[in-house]
N, C-alpha and C positions, 0 to 999 in steps of 0.2 A: 859873657866874657869867656866862659869855659874854664879850663884848668891851668891855662898858661897866659902870660902876658904877651900879646902879639905886637905891642908897640915897641919900637926900637929905643925908647927912652929908658935909661937905667932906673931901676926901682928905687923909690925913696924908703926911708926907714919905716914909714907907715904902710907901705905896699905889702901885700902878701908875698910869700915866697912862691911865685908861680912855677908850675911844672915846666921843665925843659921839654923840647920837642920829643926827645927820647923817653923821658919819664911819662909824658902824655901818651905816647905810643904804647908803652908797657901797661899803663893804667887802663887804657881803653881795651887793649887785648884781654887783660884780666877780666874786666867787667863783661865783655862779650862772651868769653869762654865760661865764666861762672854762670851767667844767665842761661846760655845754651845747655850747659851740663845739667843744671837743675831742671830745666824743661824736659830734657831727654829722659832723666831719671823719673820725673813725675809721670810722664806719658807711659813709660814702661810699667811702672807700678800701678797706675790707674788701669791699664789694659790687663795686666796679669792678676791683680788682686783687688782692684777697686779702691785703692787708697793712695793718698799723696805721699811723697818721699818723707816728709816730716813724721807721718804716722808710722811708716816702716822703721824709721830710726828709733822711735819710742818702743816699738815691739822688740827690736834688736837689743836695746839697752835692758829691757825687762828680762829677756831671755838670758842675757849674760849675768844678771844679778843673782845673788844667793836666793834660793827658793822662788826665783822668777818674780821678785817683788822689790819695790823701791818706794821710798817716801816720795810724795808728789813734789816736794820742794827740791829734792835731789834730781828728780826726773826733769824738772823745769831747768835746773842749772845745766844739766847735761845737754838738753836740746837747745839751750840758749833762747828760750821763749818765755813770754810772760806767764805767770801762773793762771791768768784768765784764759789765755790761748791754750795752755795745757789742759785746763779743766774742760774746755770745749772739745779738744781732741780726744781726751779720755772718755767723755760722754759719747762721742761717735763710736769709739772702739768698744765701749760697753754695749751700745745698741747692737753692734755686730756680734757680740758674745766673745770678743777676743781678749777683753780686759775686764777686770772687776775691781771695785774699790773696797777698801776695808779700813775702818777707823783704827787709829794708832792707840793702843791701850795706855801708853805712857804720856800721851799728849792729846788732850781732848780736841784740839783744833787740827791735829795732823791726820793725814790719810796716807795709806799705801795704795799704789797701783799694782795689780797682780795680773800677770799674763796667764790666761786660762789655757787649758789643753787645746781648745779649738784655736785660740790665737797662736799657740806654738805650732800647730799643724799648718796654719795659713803661712806662717813665717817659713817653715820648713819647705813648703811647696814653692814659695815665691823666691827664696834665696838664690837658687841656681840661675834663674832668669835675670835677677838683679845683678848678681856678680858678673854675669856675661855682659850686661849693659855697661857696668862700670869699667870692666876690662876693655871692652871695645871702644868706649868713648875716651878713655884716658890712658890706661897703662899700655895698651898695645901701640899707642902712638909715641911713647916716650922710651928713650934708652934707659937702662938701669941707672946711669949717671944722672940723667935728667930727673928720674923719679926720686933719687936721693936728694938732689938739689931742691926740687919742688917741696918735698917733705920738710927739709930744713927751713926753707923760706917761709912756708905756711906756719910752722911751729913758732918761728920768731914773731911773725905778724900776730898770731893768736895770743901769744904770751904778752905782747905789748898792748893788746886791747882788753885784757882782763885785769882791771885794777884789783889789788888785794886789800886796799884800805877799807875800813868800816864805813858804811854809808855811801859806797859807790853806787852811781846810778846805772844799774844793770837791769835789763828786762826781766830776768828770772827772779829779781828781788821785788818786783812790783806786783 
């Protein structure tokens, strides 16, 4: 059926609120752009550093953290991925020598992910090409006003999708 009701019959109270033709156009444009952008950035990072975009994001977050370290639970929350997926990613980054884990002294179950000097160097070498790819794919195509609007829109969407109540079913809590 898609995202909108194509029948000319008015919806009943039990019917979903189908997307209008304009809403569907916007939704499909967003999906296409998001998919193409993620693919573009993945290809650039695989070519330049042998890592997917999500791994690059993990390295960036660690580089920005005090002492280049962060609890694994915080890193999962930042990346919006399950702890299992994060553990797999960190294992791959450890194998490359870019990250190491360290047990948390105050919590026997907790661990820190720590960006190594080698990982920092990979990030330093990779960042210029990555920022060029981001700029070329997105910012060079938008006016400053469009950039501001896009930022505001994405912030509203992100805030609405991050429930704050206890027990929320979020990937990084699994």
